[in-house]
All heavy atoms as an XYZ file, in Angstrom:
826
protein
N    -129.373     32.202    -74.969
C    -128.198     32.085    -75.773
C    -127.006     31.741    -74.841
O    -126.865     32.356    -73.812
C    -127.957     33.367    -76.534
C    -126.705     33.323    -77.363
S    -126.508     34.858    -78.317
C    -125.871     34.137    -79.828
N    -126.200     30.810    -75.275
C    -125.017     30.419    -74.476
C    -123.934     31.479    -74.668
O    -123.458     31.723    -75.763
C    -124.542     29.049    -74.962
C    -123.269     28.558    -74.299
N    -123.233     28.327    -72.935
C    -122.071     28.314    -74.773
C    -121.981     27.925    -72.656
N    -121.282     27.907    -73.739
N    -123.401     31.944    -73.510
C    -122.317     32.845    -73.613
C    -121.010     32.155    -73.480
O    -120.833     31.253    -72.600
C    -122.404     33.899    -72.447
C    -121.294     34.998    -72.563
C    -121.552     36.171    -71.515
O    -122.656     36.280    -71.103
N    -120.501     36.869    -71.273
N    -120.036     32.439    -74.310
C    -118.713     31.844    -74.329
C    -117.886     32.473    -73.313
O    -117.727     33.593    -73.215
C    -118.094     32.002    -75.735
C    -118.971     31.319    -76.852
C    -116.687     31.388    -75.800
C    -118.557     31.602    -78.199
N    -117.234     31.616    -72.568
C    -116.320     32.088    -71.491
C    -114.941     32.244    -72.062
O    -114.332     31.312    -72.588
C    -116.247     30.983    -70.344
S    -115.256     31.477    -69.008
N    -114.458     33.534    -72.094
C    -113.198     33.808    -72.677
C    -112.172     34.417    -71.655
O    -112.302     35.576    -71.354
C    -113.351     34.768    -73.862
C    -114.236     34.257    -74.917
C    -114.571     35.284    -76.039
C    -115.772     36.051    -75.525
N    -116.295     36.970    -76.484
N    -111.420     33.503    -71.077
C    -110.510     33.998    -70.058
C    -109.053     33.700    -70.482
O    -108.660     32.662    -70.854
C    -110.703     33.186    -68.752
C    -112.107     33.409    -68.192
C    -112.188     33.119    -66.683
C    -113.488     33.289    -66.141
N    -114.097     34.520    -66.211
N    -108.259     34.826    -70.454
C    -106.891     34.711    -70.740
C    -106.134     34.334    -69.449
O    -106.179     35.046    -68.483
C    -106.298     36.074    -71.326
C    -107.045     36.341    -72.716
C    -104.777     36.002    -71.525
C    -106.646     37.713    -73.136
N    -105.433     33.208    -69.526
C    -104.695     32.793    -68.329
C    -103.198     33.415    -68.301
O    -102.763     33.739    -67.271
C    -104.589     31.172    -68.433
C    -103.727     30.673    -67.239
C    -105.961     30.617    -68.355
N    -102.670     33.580    -69.468
C    -101.322     34.117    -69.541
C    -101.081     34.684    -70.989
O    -101.570     34.160    -71.987
C    -100.338     33.033    -69.332
C     -98.885     33.530    -69.321
C     -97.886     32.423    -68.914
C     -96.522     33.045    -68.798
N     -95.566     32.046    -68.460
N    -100.398     35.884    -71.012
C    -100.083     36.419    -72.311
C     -98.630     36.920    -72.238
O     -98.264     37.657    -71.364
C    -101.004     37.555    -72.687
C    -100.782     38.113    -74.057
S    -101.987     39.192    -74.746
C    -101.780     40.670    -73.805
N     -97.806     36.594    -73.154
C     -96.452     37.041    -73.340
C     -96.281     37.750    -74.647
O     -96.793     37.250    -75.695
C     -95.422     35.902    -73.280
C     -95.560     35.081    -72.044
O     -95.507     35.676    -70.952
O     -95.567     33.823    -72.139
N     -95.717     38.941    -74.629
C     -95.471     39.751    -75.809
C     -93.989     40.108    -75.867
O     -93.594     40.734    -74.891
C     -96.376     40.966    -75.897
C     -96.166     41.756    -77.173
C     -97.919     40.586    -75.801
N     -93.324     39.849    -76.932
C     -91.918     40.153    -77.051
C     -91.681     40.915    -78.335
O     -92.255     40.598    -79.382
C     -91.018     38.925    -77.116
C     -91.213     38.043    -75.933
C     -91.989     36.897    -75.984
C     -90.551     38.313    -74.727
C     -92.204     36.114    -74.908
C     -90.750     37.438    -73.631
C     -91.547     36.351    -73.742
N     -90.852     41.986    -78.247
C     -90.520     42.773    -79.504
C     -89.333     42.108    -80.085
O     -88.264     41.956    -79.463
C     -90.313     44.214    -79.114
C     -90.169     45.054    -80.328
C     -90.317     46.531    -80.056
O     -90.505     46.924    -78.938
N     -90.455     47.362    -81.163
N     -89.429     41.599    -81.367
C     -88.394     40.928    -82.023
C     -87.548     41.807    -82.827
O     -86.315     41.721    -82.986
C     -89.011     39.841    -82.921
C     -87.969     39.096    -83.737
C     -89.897     38.850    -82.109
N     -88.188     42.788    -83.498
C     -87.539     43.782    -84.367
C     -88.285     45.087    -84.204
O     -89.230     45.165    -83.442
C     -87.581     43.297    -85.784
C     -86.411     43.903    -86.639
O     -85.745     44.793    -86.206
O     -86.272     43.402    -87.803
N     -87.893     46.131    -84.963
C     -88.539     47.417    -84.924
C     -90.076     47.407    -84.775
O     -90.645     47.958    -83.923
C     -88.085     48.412    -86.061
C     -86.731     48.903    -85.926
C     -86.380     49.840    -87.017
O     -87.260     50.058    -87.950
O     -85.303     50.332    -87.059
N     -90.637     46.694    -85.721
C     -92.150     46.667    -85.774
C     -92.653     45.170    -85.848
O     -93.741     44.958    -86.260
C     -92.570     47.421    -87.016
C     -92.392     48.882    -86.870
O     -92.299     49.445    -85.824
N     -92.188     49.566    -87.983
N     -91.822     44.249    -85.301
C     -92.132     42.886    -85.355
C     -92.312     42.322    -83.876
O     -91.394     42.548    -83.062
C     -91.157     42.035    -86.075
C     -91.454     40.557    -86.259
C     -92.676     40.392    -87.194
C     -90.237     39.879    -86.855
N     -93.446     41.623    -83.594
C     -93.719     41.170    -82.240
C     -94.157     39.666    -82.243
O     -94.783     39.228    -83.200
C     -94.811     41.997    -81.621
C     -94.512     43.399    -81.484
C     -94.696     44.387    -82.552
C     -94.037     43.924    -80.273
C     -94.436     45.711    -82.454
C     -93.711     45.311    -80.145
C     -93.851     46.160    -81.174
N     -93.669     39.092    -81.185
C     -94.082     37.630    -80.954
C     -95.086     37.635    -79.803
O     -94.807     38.212    -78.751
C     -92.846     36.812    -80.558
C     -93.175     35.402    -80.263
N     -93.419     34.999    -78.913
C     -93.234     34.308    -81.016
C     -93.667     33.736    -78.996
N     -93.520     33.237    -80.188
N     -96.205     36.999    -80.066
C     -97.313     37.048    -79.098
C     -97.710     35.579    -78.749
O     -97.858     34.839    -79.663
C     -98.588     37.736    -79.598
C     -99.696     37.768    -78.595
C     -98.274     39.135    -80.031
N     -97.823     35.272    -77.454
C     -98.230     34.016    -77.026
C     -99.448     34.162    -76.074
O     -99.202     34.832    -75.029
C     -97.167     33.200    -76.364
C     -97.540     31.811    -75.836
C     -96.312     31.096    -75.249
N     -96.775     29.874    -74.601
C     -96.930     29.790    -73.310
N     -96.695     30.817    -72.484
N     -97.393     28.611    -72.737
N    -100.501     33.699    -76.366
C    -101.811     33.827    -75.509
C    -102.263     32.420    -75.126
O    -102.477     31.578    -75.950
C    -102.925     34.552    -76.245
C    -102.445     35.959    -76.739
C    -104.141     34.618    -75.389
C    -103.452     36.563    -77.660
N    -102.382     32.197    -73.794
C    -102.942     31.003    -73.221
C    -104.316     31.309    -72.673
O    -104.386     32.222    -71.808
C    -102.000     30.384    -72.161
C    -102.579     29.060    -71.614
C    -100.649     30.172    -72.700
N    -105.382     30.643    -73.132
C    -106.645     30.936    -72.591
C    -107.454     29.604    -72.398
O    -106.993     28.581    -72.745
C    -107.414     31.900    -73.371
S    -107.723     31.436    -75.125
N    -108.603     29.745    -71.742
C    -109.439     28.528    -71.468
C    -109.889     28.054    -72.827
O    -110.074     28.732    -73.777
C    -110.633     28.879    -70.592
C    -111.573     29.820    -71.293
O    -111.159     31.013    -71.571
N    -112.796     29.465    -71.462
N    -110.108     26.697    -72.940
C    -110.592     26.073    -74.111
C    -112.165     26.264    -74.089
O    -112.731     25.995    -73.102
C    -110.191     24.603    -74.125
C    -110.475     23.925    -75.468
C    -109.879     22.562    -75.378
C    -110.084     21.762    -76.640
N    -109.473     20.441    -76.556
N    -112.719     26.638    -75.184
C    -114.143     26.777    -75.334
C    -114.493     26.936    -76.782
O    -113.753     27.354    -77.600
N    -115.790     26.678    -77.049
C    -116.292     26.795    -78.381
C    -116.183     28.238    -78.868
O    -116.662     29.116    -78.203
C    -117.738     26.311    -78.375
C    -118.330     26.296    -79.755
C    -119.717     25.751    -79.754
O    -120.078     24.973    -78.863
O    -120.491     26.219    -80.597
N    -115.501     28.493    -79.990
C    -115.490     29.779    -80.597
C    -114.363     30.626    -80.091
O    -114.191     31.741    -80.588
N    -113.583     30.214    -79.068
C    -112.504     31.068    -78.547
C    -111.561     31.498    -79.589
O    -111.116     32.657    -79.696
C    -111.892     30.395    -77.381
C    -110.612     31.204    -76.971
C    -112.789     30.296    -76.182
N    -111.161     30.579    -80.471
C    -110.155     30.876    -81.550
C    -110.733     32.001    -82.482
O    -110.025     32.912    -82.888
C    -109.756     29.644    -82.359
N    -111.936     31.900    -82.776
C    -112.593     32.905    -83.677
C    -112.489     34.255    -83.061
O    -112.146     35.244    -83.715
C    -114.061     32.588    -83.884
C    -114.764     33.720    -84.678
C    -114.182     31.292    -84.691
N    -112.741     34.455    -81.779
C    -112.630     35.733    -81.098
C    -111.221     36.214    -80.975
O    -110.906     37.449    -81.137
C    -113.301     35.681    -79.692
C    -114.781     35.573    -79.826
C    -115.409     34.399    -79.572
C    -115.574     36.721    -80.177
C    -116.801     34.263    -79.685
C    -116.928     36.603    -80.269
C    -117.567     35.353    -79.989
N    -110.226     35.342    -80.808
C    -108.799     35.769    -80.877
C    -108.439     36.328    -82.198
O    -107.917     37.458    -82.306
C    -107.823     34.648    -80.462
C    -106.388     35.070    -80.749
C    -108.044     34.298    -78.962
N    -108.895     35.613    -83.277
C    -108.564     36.142    -84.600
C    -109.345     37.366    -84.950
O    -108.807     38.330    -85.563
C    -108.771     35.049    -85.672
C    -107.698     33.957    -85.642
C    -107.876     32.840    -84.924
C    -106.486     34.232    -86.361
C    -106.785     31.852    -84.887
C    -105.452     33.333    -86.351
C    -105.610     32.129    -85.592
O    -104.608     31.224    -85.593
N    -110.534     37.520    -84.429
C    -111.319     38.796    -84.605
C    -110.609     39.978    -83.993
O    -110.625     41.090    -84.515
C    -112.749     38.656    -84.095
C    -113.727     37.912    -85.013
C    -115.079     37.906    -84.404
C    -116.104     37.224    -85.338
N    -117.453     37.353    -84.849
N    -110.058     39.715    -82.812
C    -109.323     40.789    -82.064
C    -108.189     41.223    -82.979
O    -107.909     42.429    -83.140
C    -108.855     40.280    -80.726
N    -107.406     40.283    -83.476
C    -106.279     40.650    -84.383
C    -106.726     41.399    -85.616
O    -106.059     42.297    -86.000
C    -105.404     39.387    -84.693
C    -104.628     38.779    -83.544
C    -104.034     37.489    -83.947
C    -103.556     39.670    -83.059
N    -107.763     40.891    -86.295
C    -108.213     41.531    -87.464
C    -108.768     42.956    -87.203
O    -108.675     43.781    -88.097
C    -109.394     40.723    -88.081
C    -108.883     39.387    -88.756
C    -110.074     38.628    -89.250
O    -111.256     38.940    -89.088
O    -109.773     37.617    -89.934
N    -109.188     43.245    -85.928
C    -109.653     44.541    -85.720
C    -108.556     45.619    -85.634
O    -108.817     46.800    -85.655
C    -110.498     44.577    -84.336
O    -109.549     44.452    -83.265
N    -107.351     45.095    -85.473
C    -106.186     46.025    -85.456
C    -105.652     46.155    -86.886
O    -104.791     45.369    -87.374
C    -105.106     45.509    -84.538
C    -105.553     45.356    -83.027
C    -104.527     44.581    -82.287
C    -105.674     46.729    -82.484
N    -106.250     47.121    -87.640
C    -105.960     47.186    -89.104
C    -104.530     47.504    -89.427
O    -104.132     47.313    -90.583
C    -106.958     48.206    -89.689
O    -106.773     49.421    -89.013
C    -108.383     47.737    -89.554
N    -103.757     48.010    -88.551
C    -102.385     48.313    -88.877
C    -101.470     47.201    -88.689
O    -100.183     47.231    -88.881
C    -101.903     49.500    -88.025
O    -101.883     49.230    -86.748
N    -102.013     45.919    -88.382
C    -101.170     44.803    -88.157
C    -101.273     43.709    -89.275
O    -102.321     43.597    -89.896
C    -101.563     44.022    -86.852
C    -101.595     44.823    -85.535
C    -101.991     43.834    -84.461
C    -100.324     45.403    -85.317
N    -100.173     43.147    -89.574
C    -100.126     41.944    -90.518
C     -99.609     40.789    -89.665
O     -98.563     40.859    -89.121
C     -99.117     42.205    -91.609
C     -99.637     43.173    -92.655
O    -100.812     43.225    -92.950
O     -98.755     43.950    -93.278
N    -100.492     39.663    -89.632
C    -100.085     38.499    -88.929
C     -99.255     37.749    -89.872
O     -99.729     37.308    -90.972
C    -101.284     37.744    -88.468
C    -100.866     36.391    -87.804
C    -102.168     38.534    -87.479
N     -97.949     37.545    -89.656
C     -97.060     36.874    -90.468
C     -97.092     35.355    -90.277
O     -96.944     34.629    -91.270
C     -95.627     37.380    -90.271
C     -95.517     38.823    -90.714
C     -94.056     39.359    -90.752
O     -93.247     38.855    -90.010
N     -93.831     40.363    -91.504
N     -97.381     34.939    -89.178
C     -97.620     33.526    -88.918
C     -98.423     33.312    -87.617
O     -98.453     34.168    -86.768
C     -96.280     32.809    -88.704
O     -95.625     33.217    -87.549
N     -99.191     32.198    -87.610
C     -99.965     31.969    -86.428
C    -100.071     30.464    -86.255
O     -99.924     29.669    -87.223
C    -101.395     32.625    -86.489
O    -102.126     31.913    -87.561
N    -100.239     30.029    -84.949
C    -100.349     28.700    -84.623
C    -101.162     28.563    -83.389
O    -101.172     29.467    -82.544
C     -98.934     28.098    -84.367
C     -98.961     26.607    -84.043
O     -99.848     25.925    -84.405
N     -97.964     26.184    -83.394
N    -101.990     27.547    -83.259
C    -102.622     27.251    -82.021
C    -102.585     25.791    -81.649
O    -102.610     24.988    -82.569
C    -104.081     27.865    -81.942
C    -105.088     27.200    -82.739
C    -105.856     26.093    -82.213
C    -105.387     27.553    -84.026
C    -106.857     25.479    -82.926
C    -106.318     26.950    -84.809
C    -107.043     25.860    -84.218
N    -102.457     25.542    -80.356
C    -102.299     24.255    -79.845
C    -103.302     24.028    -78.824
O    -103.554     24.920    -77.923
C    -100.889     24.043    -79.219
O     -99.913     24.399    -80.160
C    -100.685     22.572    -78.745
N    -104.059     22.896    -78.776
C    -105.064     22.657    -77.860
C    -104.623     21.623    -76.822
O    -103.854     20.701    -77.151
C    -106.280     22.134    -78.474
O    -106.100     20.923    -79.183
C    -106.936     23.185    -79.506
N    -105.063     21.799    -75.551
C    -104.762     20.924    -74.506
C    -106.158     20.556    -73.933
O    -107.194     21.201    -74.286
C    -103.860     21.576    -73.440
C    -102.515     22.046    -74.072
C    -102.359     23.356    -74.457
C    -101.536     21.088    -74.168
C    -101.152     23.728    -75.054
C    -100.309     21.505    -74.779
C    -100.145     22.869    -75.169
O     -98.947     23.190    -75.701
N    -106.287     19.673    -72.967
C    -107.582     19.304    -72.380
C    -108.373     20.529    -71.949
O    -109.544     20.596    -72.156
C    -107.260     18.400    -71.219
C    -105.936     17.730    -71.643
C    -105.186     18.841    -72.420
N    -107.804     21.516    -71.259
C    -108.597     22.634    -70.705
C    -108.063     23.965    -71.212
O    -108.638     25.036    -70.838
C    -108.502     22.593    -69.193
C    -109.208     21.390    -68.617
C    -109.208     21.381    -67.089
O    -108.800     22.490    -66.467
O    -109.590     20.391    -66.497
N    -107.038     23.951    -72.021
C    -106.477     25.283    -72.455
C    -106.199     25.237    -73.938
O    -106.110     24.172    -74.509
C    -105.109     25.562    -71.679
C    -105.220     25.580    -70.236
C    -105.453     26.950    -69.749
N    -105.362     27.019    -68.295
C    -106.398     27.150    -67.477
N    -107.624     27.005    -67.953
N    -106.262     27.169    -66.275
N    -105.966     26.401    -74.491
C    -105.555     26.550    -75.835
C    -104.476     27.628    -75.907
O    -104.607     28.624    -75.159
C    -106.706     26.823    -76.855
C    -107.424     28.164    -76.500
C    -106.276     26.820    -78.254
N    -103.442     27.419    -76.679
C    -102.298     28.411    -76.797
C    -102.252     28.931    -78.210
O    -102.195     28.068    -79.209
C    -100.991     27.740    -76.440
O    -101.088     27.313    -75.060
C     -99.831     28.721    -76.516
N    -102.302     30.226    -78.392
C    -102.103     30.895    -79.642
C    -100.776     31.578    -79.723
O    -100.432     32.186    -78.775
C    -103.245     31.893    -79.758
C    -104.619     31.350    -79.719
C    -105.271     31.317    -78.509
C    -105.309     30.991    -80.846
C    -106.575     30.892    -78.424
C    -106.585     30.490    -80.773
C    -107.163     30.423    -79.541
N    -100.096     31.348    -80.802
C     -98.819     31.984    -81.023
C     -98.824     32.691    -82.395
O     -99.169     32.112    -83.363
C     -97.653     30.929    -81.017
O     -97.743     30.100    -79.817
C     -96.309     31.574    -81.012
N     -98.348     34.003    -82.274
C     -98.419     34.842    -83.571
C     -97.025     35.559    -83.708
O     -96.471     35.978    -82.710
C     -99.449     35.907    -83.451
C    -100.843     35.407    -83.126
C    -101.360     35.370    -81.865
C    -101.647     34.924    -84.143
C    -102.611     34.916    -81.626
C    -102.957     34.441    -83.961
C    -103.364     34.453    -82.639
N     -96.738     35.803    -84.904
C     -95.672     36.832    -85.270
C     -96.470     37.873    -86.011
O     -97.177     37.591    -86.969
C     -94.585     36.243    -86.159
C     -93.654     35.287    -85.467
S     -92.717     35.983    -84.202
C     -91.553     36.908    -85.013
N     -96.350     39.089    -85.451
C     -97.149     40.181    -85.975
C     -96.283     41.374    -86.336
O     -95.348     41.748    -85.571
C     -98.150     40.708    -84.841
C     -99.048     41.827    -85.324
C     -99.027     39.436    -84.409
N     -96.539     41.900    -87.496
C     -95.831     43.079    -87.992
C     -96.770     44.328    -87.985
O     -97.830     44.199    -88.442
C     -95.305     42.850    -89.431
C     -94.470     43.975    -89.903
O     -93.469     44.382    -89.280
N     -94.759     44.553    -91.074
N     -96.232     45.437    -87.424
C     -97.000     46.578    -87.441
C     -96.513     47.426    -88.650
O     -95.415     47.802    -88.770
C     -96.795     47.448    -86.120
C     -97.530     48.755    -86.183
C     -97.105     46.622    -84.913
N     -97.483     47.574    -89.595
C     -97.100     48.187    -90.865
C     -97.373     49.678    -91.041
O     -96.603     50.366    -91.687
C     -97.731     47.449    -92.039
C     -99.171     47.425    -92.064
C     -99.701     46.712    -93.262
N    -100.877     46.030    -93.054
C    -102.176     46.528    -92.974
N    -102.258     47.881    -93.177
N    -103.152     45.831    -92.713
N     -98.402     50.158    -90.358
C     -98.658     51.629    -90.457
C     -98.726     52.272    -89.116
O     -99.459     51.978    -88.231
C    -100.112     51.812    -91.018
C    -100.251     51.257    -92.437
C    -101.683     51.295    -92.901
O    -102.576     51.835    -92.207
O    -101.987     50.805    -93.994
N     -97.741     53.150    -88.918
C     -97.717     53.894    -87.655
C     -97.000     55.198    -87.894
O     -96.078     55.260    -88.669
C     -96.933     52.979    -86.648
S     -96.927     53.634    -84.990
N     -97.430     56.217    -87.146
C     -96.818     57.513    -87.303
C     -95.385     57.525    -86.791
O     -94.489     58.180    -87.348
C     -97.581     58.512    -86.413
N     -95.008     56.578    -85.823
C     -93.660     56.555    -85.356
C     -92.934     55.458    -86.227
O     -93.533     54.492    -86.596
C     -93.751     56.075    -83.892
C     -94.501     57.012    -83.043
C     -95.028     56.296    -81.774
O     -94.408     55.270    -81.425
O     -95.964     56.786    -81.187
N     -91.691     55.633    -86.401
C     -90.803     54.612    -87.154
C     -90.799     53.303    -86.351
O     -90.957     52.261    -86.984
C     -89.487     55.158    -87.401
C     -88.653     54.251    -88.261
C     -87.336     54.726    -88.609
C     -86.550     53.725    -89.482
N     -85.310     54.154    -89.904
N     -90.638     53.307    -85.050
C     -90.478     52.189    -84.262
C     -91.713     52.191    -83.285
O     -91.919     53.156    -82.657
C     -89.248     52.159    -83.426
O     -88.125     52.196    -84.432
C     -89.073     50.847    -82.661
N     -92.355     50.989    -83.117
C     -93.467     50.879    -82.281
C     -92.886     50.338    -80.912
O     -92.143     49.369    -80.909
C     -94.522     49.896    -82.771
C     -95.603     49.666    -81.798
C     -95.046     50.405    -84.165
N     -93.308     50.998    -79.781
C     -92.812     50.554    -78.523
C     -93.693     49.317    -78.034
O     -94.867     49.176    -78.387
C     -92.995     51.605    -77.510
C     -92.205     52.899    -77.730
C     -90.736     52.609    -77.602
O     -90.361     51.868    -76.754
O     -89.962     53.280    -78.362
N     -93.043     48.497    -77.239
C     -93.658     47.226    -76.781
C     -94.930     47.623    -75.962
O     -95.913     46.972    -76.132
C     -92.673     46.444    -75.926
C     -93.226     45.161    -75.289
C     -93.716     44.156    -76.324
C     -92.116     44.514    -74.391
N     -94.845     48.608    -75.170
C     -95.920     49.003    -74.231
C     -97.173     49.466    -75.143
O     -98.271     49.125    -74.847
C     -95.539     50.156    -73.250
O     -95.146     51.251    -73.971
N     -96.940     50.240    -76.256
C     -97.972     50.590    -77.136
C     -98.660     49.441    -77.783
O     -99.869     49.285    -77.833
C     -97.511     51.609    -78.146
C     -97.057     52.935    -77.604
O     -97.405     53.215    -76.527
N     -96.288     53.637    -78.447
N     -97.802     48.499    -78.302
C     -98.363     47.346    -78.969
C     -99.176     46.485    -77.957
O    -100.284     46.040    -78.242
C     -97.217     46.472    -79.548
C     -97.754     45.204    -80.230
C     -98.318     45.260    -81.472
C     -97.668     44.044    -79.473
C     -98.759     44.063    -82.000
C     -98.175     42.868    -80.040
C     -98.683     42.873    -81.308
N     -98.684     46.258    -76.795
C     -99.437     45.507    -75.706
C    -100.769     46.157    -75.389
O    -101.775     45.449    -75.228
C     -98.560     45.406    -74.479
O     -97.401     44.605    -74.734
N    -100.807     47.487    -75.291
C    -102.055     48.205    -75.058
C    -103.027     47.957    -76.159
O    -104.207     47.730    -75.920
C    -101.783     49.709    -74.910
O    -100.900     49.894    -73.755
C    -103.063     50.488    -74.606
N    -102.556     48.094    -77.451
C    -103.499     47.885    -78.581
C    -104.027     46.446    -78.540
O    -105.310     46.254    -78.718
C    -102.744     48.088    -79.928
C    -102.152     49.402    -80.136
C    -102.618     50.568    -79.560
C    -101.151     49.725    -81.014
N    -101.884     51.674    -80.082
C    -100.905     51.185    -80.937
C    -100.287     49.010    -81.811
C     -99.950     51.848    -81.733
C     -99.351     49.688    -82.642
C     -99.186     51.088    -82.501
N    -103.155     45.495    -78.274
C    -103.610     44.096    -78.274
C    -104.632     43.839    -77.169
O    -105.607     43.186    -77.286
C    -102.402     43.153    -78.155
C    -102.635     41.702    -78.206
C    -103.376     41.283    -79.483
C    -101.359     40.904    -78.047
N    -104.282     44.256    -75.922
C    -105.178     44.114    -74.830
C    -106.541     44.803    -75.022
O    -107.588     44.170    -74.781
C    -104.625     44.716    -73.527
C    -103.602     43.807    -72.863
O    -103.812     42.654    -72.740
N    -102.478     44.339    -72.482
N    -106.534     45.927    -75.690
C    -107.826     46.578    -75.937
C    -108.639     45.834    -76.921
O    -109.904     45.628    -76.756
C    -107.571     48.026    -76.521
O    -106.804     48.765    -75.502
C    -108.852     48.733    -76.849
N    -107.958     45.282    -77.962
C    -108.675     44.428    -78.992
C    -109.203     43.166    -78.365
O    -110.413     42.779    -78.606
C    -107.738     44.104    -80.141
N    -108.524     42.576    -77.478
C    -108.994     41.384    -76.832
C    -110.190     41.634    -75.809
O    -111.116     40.977    -75.814
C    -107.860     40.651    -76.052
C    -106.818     39.995    -76.937
C    -105.545     39.722    -76.177
C    -107.322     38.756    -77.660
N    -110.033     42.740    -75.106
C    -111.193     43.140    -74.156
C    -112.363     43.480    -74.982
O    -113.529     43.098    -74.549
C    -110.760     44.329    -73.330
C    -109.820     44.054    -72.260
C    -108.753     44.982    -71.949
C    -109.915     42.936    -71.514
C    -107.819     44.703    -71.033
C    -108.993     42.701    -70.440
C    -107.967     43.506    -70.240
N    -112.200     44.080    -76.208
C    -113.412     44.440    -77.018
C    -114.036     43.192    -77.535
O    -115.185     43.201    -77.931
C    -112.954     45.338    -78.177
C    -112.710     46.735    -77.743
O    -113.113     47.201    -76.704
N    -111.892     47.449    -78.608
N    -113.371     42.033    -77.600
C    -113.998     40.740    -77.995
C    -114.482     39.975    -76.816
O    -114.936     38.855    -76.885
C    -112.915     39.943    -78.772
C    -112.678     40.541    -80.150
C    -113.897     40.498    -81.053
O    -114.665     39.616    -81.050
N    -114.006     41.594    -81.802
N    -114.420     40.599    -75.639
C    -115.084     39.946    -74.476
C    -114.049     39.095    -73.592
O    -114.514     38.385    -72.714
N    -112.768     39.214    -73.817
C    -111.818     38.459    -73.067
C    -111.565     39.163    -71.705
O    -111.696     40.387    -71.613
C    -110.498     38.319    -73.806
C    -110.581     37.274    -74.876
C    -110.873     37.568    -76.169
C    -110.236     35.955    -74.515
C    -110.879     36.670    -77.169
C    -110.287     34.926    -75.520
C    -110.602     35.293    -76.805
N    -111.261     38.392    -70.750
C    -110.842     38.913    -69.487
C    -109.653     38.053    -68.931
O    -109.407     37.028    -69.476
C    -112.011     38.893    -68.484
C    -112.651     37.479    -68.221
C    -113.894     37.539    -67.368
O    -114.822     38.223    -67.758
O    -113.900     36.831    -66.384
N    -108.987     38.563    -67.959
C    -107.772     37.902    -67.436
C    -108.171     37.103    -66.205
O    -108.894     37.584    -65.412
C    -106.666     38.942    -67.088
C    -105.941     39.393    -68.313
C    -106.373     40.544    -69.011
C    -104.902     38.662    -68.902
C    -105.764     40.937    -70.103
C    -104.287     39.073    -70.010
C    -104.657     40.233    -70.655
O    -104.039     40.636    -71.783
N    -107.575     35.866    -66.153
C    -107.702     35.009    -64.941
C    -106.331     34.617    -64.609
O    -105.696     33.889    -65.392
C    -108.671     33.857    -65.372
C    -108.748     32.812    -64.218
C    -109.488     31.582    -64.685
C    -109.525     30.547    -63.541
N    -110.084     29.279    -64.000
N    -105.951     34.875    -63.329
C    -104.655     34.488    -62.879
C    -104.616     32.987    -62.683
O    -105.499     32.392    -62.071
C    -104.219     35.216    -61.666
C    -104.119     36.693    -61.785
C    -103.873     37.369    -60.410
C    -103.133     37.191    -62.823
N    -103.457     32.373    -63.151
C    -103.298     30.894    -62.938
C    -101.893     30.577    -63.003
O    -101.060     31.324    -63.378
C    -104.082     30.212    -64.172
O    -103.899     28.848    -64.067
N    -101.538     29.327    -62.608
C    -100.217     28.835    -62.619
C    -100.112     28.001    -63.849
O    -100.143     26.734    -63.741
C     -99.807     28.033    -61.352
C     -99.878     28.906    -60.145
O     -99.544     30.113    -60.215
N    -100.246     28.318    -59.039
N     -99.817     28.542    -65.028
C     -99.698     27.773    -66.268
C     -98.269     27.770    -66.622
O     -97.460     28.684    -66.564
C    -100.582     28.399    -67.443
C    -100.270     27.684    -68.698
C    -101.973     28.347    -67.091
């Protein structure tokens, strides 16, 4: 069976509002990579993806999301907590980080 190479080249996460985050993920282009990014987001059941977009380039793909955290014990979600949740979900889908000059 062919294993899909899932490498994140760059990820930016910005807190826009109390529970609203802007996420930009740049990763290698490969068959099924988009499916695994969306599976990672779906695994975080307290998130609502308000908008998403992906752009392909010859060797890379960029995913951009606006995400709202709807269920949380705290009124406001900290950026570091959100980033940890997102990283864990991506790692659980087999993603790893690869440093690059993108």
